[in-house]
C-alpha positions as CSV (number, residue, x, y, z in Angstrom):
1,M,-16.1,-2.7,17.8
2,S,-12.9,-4.6,16.4
3,R,-9.4,-2.9,16.3
4,I,-7.9,-2.0,13.3
5,P,-4.5,-1.3,11.2
6,I,-3.7,2.1,11.4
7,G,-1.2,3.2,8.6
8,I,0.6,5.8,7.2
9,D,1.2,7.1,3.3
10,L,5.0,8.3,2.8
11,D,4.9,10.5,0.6
12,G,7.8,12.4,0.0
13,E,8.6,14.7,3.4
14,G,4.7,15.0,4.3
15,A,0.8,16.0,2.1
16,H,1.8,19.1,2.8
17,P,3.3,20.7,-0.3
18,A,5.8,22.8,1.9
19,A,6.4,19.7,4.1
20,W,10.1,19.9,3.0
21,R,11.0,23.0,4.9
22,A,9.8,21.9,7.9
23,A,11.4,18.7,7.5
24,D,14.7,17.9,10.3
25,H,16.7,17.0,7.2
26,A,18.2,19.0,5.0
27,P,16.2,18.4,1.6
28,A,19.5,16.6,-0.1
29,E,19.1,14.0,2.5
30,L,15.7,12.3,1.8
31,F,16.5,9.7,-0.3
32,T,19.6,8.5,1.5
33,P,19.7,5.0,2.7
34,G,20.4,6.4,6.2
35,R,17.6,8.6,5.9
36,I,15.0,6.1,4.7
37,A,16.3,3.3,7.3
38,A,15.6,5.4,10.1
39,R,12.4,7.2,8.9
40,I,10.9,3.5,8.4
41,A,12.6,2.2,11.8
42,A,11.0,4.9,13.4
43,V,7.3,3.7,11.4
44,D,8.0,0.2,12.7
45,E,8.7,0.9,16.2
46,S,5.3,3.3,16.3
47,G,2.6,0.6,16.7
48,L,1.6,1.2,13.2
49,G,0.4,-1.2,10.6
50,F,1.4,-0.3,7.1
51,A,3.1,2.0,5.6
52,T,2.3,2.9,1.6
53,F,5.0,3.8,-0.6
54,P,3.5,6.4,-3.1
55,E,4.7,6.4,-7.1
56,Y,6.3,10.0,-7.8
57,D,3.7,12.7,-9.6
58,P,5.5,15.1,-11.4
59,T,2.2,16.9,-11.8
60,A,1.7,16.8,-8.1
61,P,1.9,21.0,-6.8
62,G,4.6,21.8,-4.6
63,G,6.6,19.1,-2.8
64,V,9.7,17.0,-3.6
65,G,10.9,17.5,-7.6
66,G,11.3,13.8,-7.5
67,G,11.4,10.0,-6.1
68,L,12.6,6.3,-5.6
69,D,11.4,3.1,-7.3
70,T,8.5,2.4,-4.5
71,I,8.7,-1.6,-4.8
72,E,12.8,-1.4,-4.0
73,A,12.2,1.3,-1.6
74,A,9.7,-1.3,0.1
75,S,12.2,-4.0,0.1
76,F,15.0,-1.8,1.2
77,A,12.8,-1.3,4.4
78,A,12.3,-4.7,4.8
79,A,15.7,-5.2,5.9
80,S,15.5,-2.9,9.0
81,T,11.8,-3.4,10.2
82,T,10.1,-6.6,11.9
83,R,6.5,-5.4,12.1
84,I,4.9,-2.8,9.6
85,G,3.4,-4.0,6.4
86,L,5.3,-2.6,3.4
87,V,3.1,-1.5,0.4
88,P,4.1,-0.2,-2.6
89,V,2.2,1.8,-5.4
90,V,3.1,0.4,-8.9
91,N,0.9,1.2,-11.9
92,A,-0.2,-1.2,-13.5
93,I,-1.0,0.4,-17.0
94,H,1.8,-1.0,-20.1
95,A,3.8,-2.8,-16.8
96,E,5.5,-5.8,-17.7
97,P,3.2,-8.7,-15.6
98,Y,5.9,-10.7,-15.4
99,H,8.6,-8.9,-13.9
100,L,6.1,-7.1,-11.7
101,A,5.3,-10.6,-10.3
102,N,8.9,-11.4,-9.5
103,Q,9.8,-7.8,-7.6
104,L,6.8,-8.0,-5.6
105,N,7.3,-11.9,-4.6
106,T,10.6,-10.8,-3.7
107,L,9.4,-8.4,-1.6
108,D,7.1,-10.8,0.5
109,W,10.2,-12.6,0.7
110,A,12.4,-10.1,1.9
111,S,9.7,-8.8,4.5
112,R,8.9,-12.6,5.7
113,G,5.3,-12.1,4.4
114,R,4.6,-8.2,5.1
115,G,4.7,-7.2,1.3
116,G,1.5,-5.2,-0.5
117,W,0.8,-4.1,-4.0
118,F,-1.3,-1.0,-3.9
119,V,-2.9,-0.5,-8.0
120,R,-2.7,2.6,-10.3
121,S,-5.1,2.6,-13.1
122,A,-3.3,5.7,-14.5
123,D,-2.6,6.6,-18.2
124,S,-1.7,9.6,-20.2
125,A,0.7,10.3,-23.4
126,D,3.3,10.9,-20.7
127,I,2.8,7.6,-19.1
128,A,2.5,5.9,-22.6
129,A,5.2,7.7,-24.1
130,D,7.6,6.3,-21.6
131,Y,6.5,2.8,-22.7
132,G,6.8,3.2,-26.4
133,R,2.9,2.9,-26.9
134,A,-0.4,4.6,-27.4
135,P,-2.2,6.1,-24.5
136,H,-5.9,4.2,-23.7
137,R,-8.7,5.7,-25.1
138,T,-10.8,5.9,-22.3
139,A,-10.4,5.4,-18.3
140,A,-12.1,2.2,-18.9
141,D,-10.0,0.7,-21.3
142,A,-6.8,1.3,-18.9
143,D,-9.0,-0.7,-15.9
144,E,-9.5,-3.7,-17.8
145,E,-6.1,-3.8,-18.7
146,A,-5.2,-3.5,-14.7
147,R,-7.6,-6.4,-14.2
148,D,-6.0,-8.5,-16.6
149,V,-2.6,-7.2,-15.1
150,I,-3.6,-8.2,-11.3
151,A,-4.8,-11.6,-13.0
152,A,-1.9,-12.2,-14.7
153,V,0.4,-11.6,-11.4
154,R,-1.5,-13.2,-9.2
155,R,-1.6,-16.6,-11.8
156,L,2.7,-15.8,-12.2
157,W,2.2,-16.3,-8.0
158,D,0.6,-19.5,-8.3
159,T,3.0,-21.3,-10.3
160,W,4.9,-22.5,-7.8
161,E,2.5,-24.6,-5.4
162,D,4.3,-24.5,-1.7
163,D,4.8,-27.9,-1.3
164,V,6.8,-27.8,-4.9
165,L,9.9,-27.8,-3.5
166,I,11.1,-31.3,-2.0
167,A,15.4,-32.0,-2.7
168,D,15.7,-35.1,-2.8
169,E,19.1,-36.2,-2.3
170,E,17.9,-40.5,-2.9
171,T,16.2,-39.1,-6.2
172,G,18.0,-36.2,-6.9
173,R,14.9,-34.4,-7.8
174,F,14.9,-30.8,-6.5
175,L,11.1,-30.1,-7.7
176,D,7.6,-31.8,-8.0
177,L,7.3,-30.8,-11.3
178,D,3.6,-31.9,-11.0
179,R,3.4,-29.0,-8.6
180,W,5.5,-26.5,-11.0
181,H,3.1,-24.8,-13.6
182,Y,3.2,-22.6,-16.2
183,A,1.0,-19.6,-16.1
184,D,-0.2,-19.4,-19.6
185,A,-1.7,-15.7,-19.0
186,V,-3.3,-13.9,-21.6
187,G,-4.4,-10.0,-21.3
188,G,-5.2,-7.6,-23.7
189,S,-1.4,-6.0,-24.6
190,F,0.4,-9.7,-23.2
191,T,1.3,-13.1,-23.2
192,I,2.7,-15.2,-20.4
193,K,3.6,-18.7,-20.9
194,G,6.0,-20.1,-18.3
195,P,6.2,-19.9,-14.1
196,G,7.0,-17.1,-12.4
197,L,11.1,-17.3,-10.6
198,L,10.5,-17.5,-7.6
199,P,8.4,-20.3,-4.9
200,R,5.1,-19.2,-3.9
201,P,4.8,-16.0,-2.0
202,P,4.8,-15.9,1.9
203,Q,1.4,-14.8,2.4
204,G,0.5,-17.1,-0.7
205,Q,-0.6,-13.9,-2.4
206,L,0.8,-10.6,-1.9
207,V,-2.7,-8.3,-0.3
208,V,-3.5,-6.0,-3.5
209,W,-5.0,-2.5,-2.6
210,A,-6.9,-0.1,-4.9
211,D,-8.3,3.4,-5.1
212,T,-12.1,3.1,-5.1
213,P,-12.1,0.3,-7.1
214,D,-14.9,-0.1,-9.7
215,S,-16.9,-2.4,-10.4
216,V,-14.3,-3.5,-13.6
217,L,-11.4,-3.6,-10.5
218,A,-13.5,-5.0,-7.8
219,A,-13.0,-8.3,-7.7
220,S,-9.3,-8.4,-7.9
221,V,-8.7,-6.4,-5.0
222,D,-8.4,-7.3,-1.3
223,I,-8.6,-4.0,-0.1
224,A,-10.3,-0.5,-1.6
225,V,-8.8,2.5,-0.3
226,V,-12.1,5.0,-0.1
227,S,-11.6,8.8,0.8
228,G,-14.4,12.2,1.2
229,R,-14.5,15.2,2.9
230,S,-16.5,13.9,5.4
231,L,-17.2,11.0,7.8
232,P,-20.5,10.6,6.1
233,Q,-18.8,10.6,2.6
234,I,-16.3,8.5,3.7
235,I,-18.7,5.8,5.3
236,A,-20.9,5.4,2.0
237,R,-18.0,4.9,-0.2
238,A,-16.5,2.3,2.3
239,G,-20.2,0.6,2.2
240,A,-20.3,0.8,-1.7
241,A,-16.7,-0.7,-2.0
242,A,-18.3,-3.5,0.5
243,E,-20.8,-3.9,-2.2
244,R,-19.4,-4.4,-5.0
245,G,-17.6,-6.8,-2.9
246,V,-14.2,-5.7,-1.8
247,P,-13.4,-7.8,1.1
248,R,-11.9,-4.9,3.1
249,R,-12.0,-1.2,3.3
250,V,-9.2,1.2,4.3
251,A,-10.0,5.1,4.9
252,S,-7.5,8.0,3.3
253,V,-7.0,11.0,6.3
254,E,-4.7,14.4,6.2
255,I,-3.9,14.9,9.5
256,A,-2.1,17.9,11.1
257,L,-1.2,17.9,14.9
258,D,-0.8,20.2,17.7
259,A,3.6,19.9,17.9
260,G,6.3,21.4,19.4
261,G,4.7,24.0,21.6
262,Q,2.6,25.1,18.4
263,S,-1.2,24.5,17.2
264,A,-1.8,22.5,14.0
265,T,-3.5,25.4,13.2
266,E,-0.4,27.6,13.6
267,R,2.2,25.2,11.8
268,L,-0.3,24.7,8.8
269,R,-0.5,28.7,8.7
270,A,3.5,29.5,8.7
271,L,3.7,26.0,5.4
272,D,0.4,27.8,4.1
273,R,2.6,31.2,3.2
274,E,4.8,28.9,1.4
275,A,2.6,27.0,-0.6
276,E,-1.3,26.5,-0.1
277,W,-2.4,23.2,1.0
278,A,-5.2,23.1,-0.6
279,P,-8.2,21.6,0.1
280,G,-9.0,17.6,-2.0
281,D,-11.1,14.7,-1.4
282,R,-9.8,13.3,1.8
283,L,-11.3,14.3,5.3
284,R,-8.6,16.2,6.9
285,I,-8.4,16.7,10.7
286,V,-6.4,19.6,12.4
287,G,-6.0,19.9,16.2
288,S,-4.8,18.0,19.2
289,A,-4.3,14.1,19.5
290,A,-7.4,14.0,21.8
291,E,-9.1,15.4,19.2
292,A,-7.4,13.2,16.4
293,A,-8.4,10.5,18.5
294,R,-12.1,11.3,18.9
295,R,-12.7,11.5,14.9
296,L,-11.0,8.5,13.8
297,T,-12.4,6.3,16.9
298,E,-15.9,7.8,15.7
299,L,-15.1,6.4,12.0
300,A,-13.8,3.5,12.6
301,P,-16.4,0.9,13.1
302,S,-17.0,1.6,9.6
303,V,-13.7,0.6,8.2
304,D,-11.2,-2.2,8.4
305,G,-8.3,0.4,8.2
306,I,-7.2,4.3,8.1
307,R,-4.0,5.4,6.5
308,L,-2.9,8.7,7.8
309,H,-1.2,11.5,5.2
310,P,0.6,13.8,7.9
311,A,1.5,17.1,6.8
312,V,5.1,16.5,7.9
313,I,6.4,13.3,8.0
314,D,9.3,14.3,10.5
315,V,7.0,16.5,12.9
316,D,3.7,14.5,12.9
317,L,5.1,10.8,13.2
318,A,6.6,11.6,16.6
319,V,3.0,12.8,18.0
320,I,1.6,10.0,16.4
321,A,3.5,7.6,17.7
322,D,3.7,9.2,21.2
323,E,0.0,10.6,21.6
324,L,-2.4,9.9,19.1
325,L,-1.8,6.0,18.9
326,P,-1.9,5.3,22.9
327,R,-5.4,7.3,23.0
328,L,-6.8,4.6,19.9
329,D,-5.2,1.8,22.2
330,A,-7.0,3.2,25.3
331,E,-10.3,3.0,23.0
332,G,-10.1,-0.2,21.8
333,V,-9.8,1.3,18.2
334,L,-5.8,0.2,17.2
335,H,-4.5,-3.3,16.2
336,A,-0.5,-2.9,16.7
337,P,1.6,-5.2,14.7
338,L,3.1,-8.1,16.7
339,V,6.7,-9.6,15.2
340,G,5.9,-12.6,12.9
341,E,2.5,-11.3,11.5
342,T,1.5,-10.9,8.3
343,L,-0.3,-8.4,6.3
344,R,-3.1,-11.0,5.3
345,D,-2.9,-11.5,9.4
346,Q,-3.4,-7.6,10.2
347,F,-6.6,-7.5,8.2
348,G,-7.6,-10.7,8.7
349,L,-7.4,-12.0,5.2
350,P,-7.5,-15.7,5.2
351,R,-4.4,-17.1,3.0
352,P,-5.8,-18.0,-0.7
353,A,-5.8,-21.2,-2.1
354,N,-3.5,-22.1,-5.2
355,V,-5.1,-21.2,-8.5
356,F,-3.2,-24.8,-9.4
357,A,-4.2,-26.7,-7.1
358,L,-8.1,-25.9,-6.6
359,A,-8.0,-27.0,-10.4
360,E,-6.3,-30.2,-9.9
361,E,-8.8,-30.9,-7.0
362,N,-11.7,-29.9,-9.1
363,R,-10.9,-32.5,-11.8
């Protein structure tokens, strides 16, 4: 069995809607720079391989009633981390691909190649109204726009070839204009002419993620994030994503661990009295670190990574770092990131060839 990255979802105070009641700080401190830096530094030191930064969802029951721009939060986190992959969730629908490509490219440079993009393709009347547009008629229409946006963003990343910067004092040339390209990207709702603002990302292209991508999006992403209430269901969905051609599959798992002298069951019972954590479409592991390690070890051979959704980040993260990850390491499951390792390195994804360089080679 090969070792795989284990990551964490940094959704507010945790996956439980009453998680804020068990946090180790006042609610008003959640979005302060010091709190954000301390939390991501703890994640970086833990042995976890990546962190996802979900978008604020005002329709979610309970939980935190606000959120930060995910790319800005991930870029801020880049300054206080050296190992962890940083993956903001960003909706592609109604997005401006040019600005999105430059923002994500900045993240990859700030993190020295640890950036990713978790694509959403969500639309509604409220989302569309924020952009002064009408909502898509069907989910399929939204997926087609997301596909076009991903293609445009990837093309913009490639507009600067890797060796475009020459800074030749004798000739006075800074760029090799033969390796600097116009994107000429066209989608159903946009047209982009010029090149991106920045040199190509350190990874060539950031790692693109999506939740269980369908046939429209499968060819556009590097990682499919799959879920299911049971191991067989997760494994089946991971297999389906592989059949669609998605290179890597990551399983999402909710987790609540024994901590602070309380069993996980006791902890959840107290939280559920404040707001019930209703079962969703994710496998939920409630128990000791040993039990969690056993079940994750069963899952690991069927996926290329696991994303944990802790019930309460401030409580469960310490147990994950001190007890769960060492057990997974001893079982040969955990791939802990190294300093200097890119997010592509963690998942064994090759650095992609530049589309413009390939076109030149194939002339």
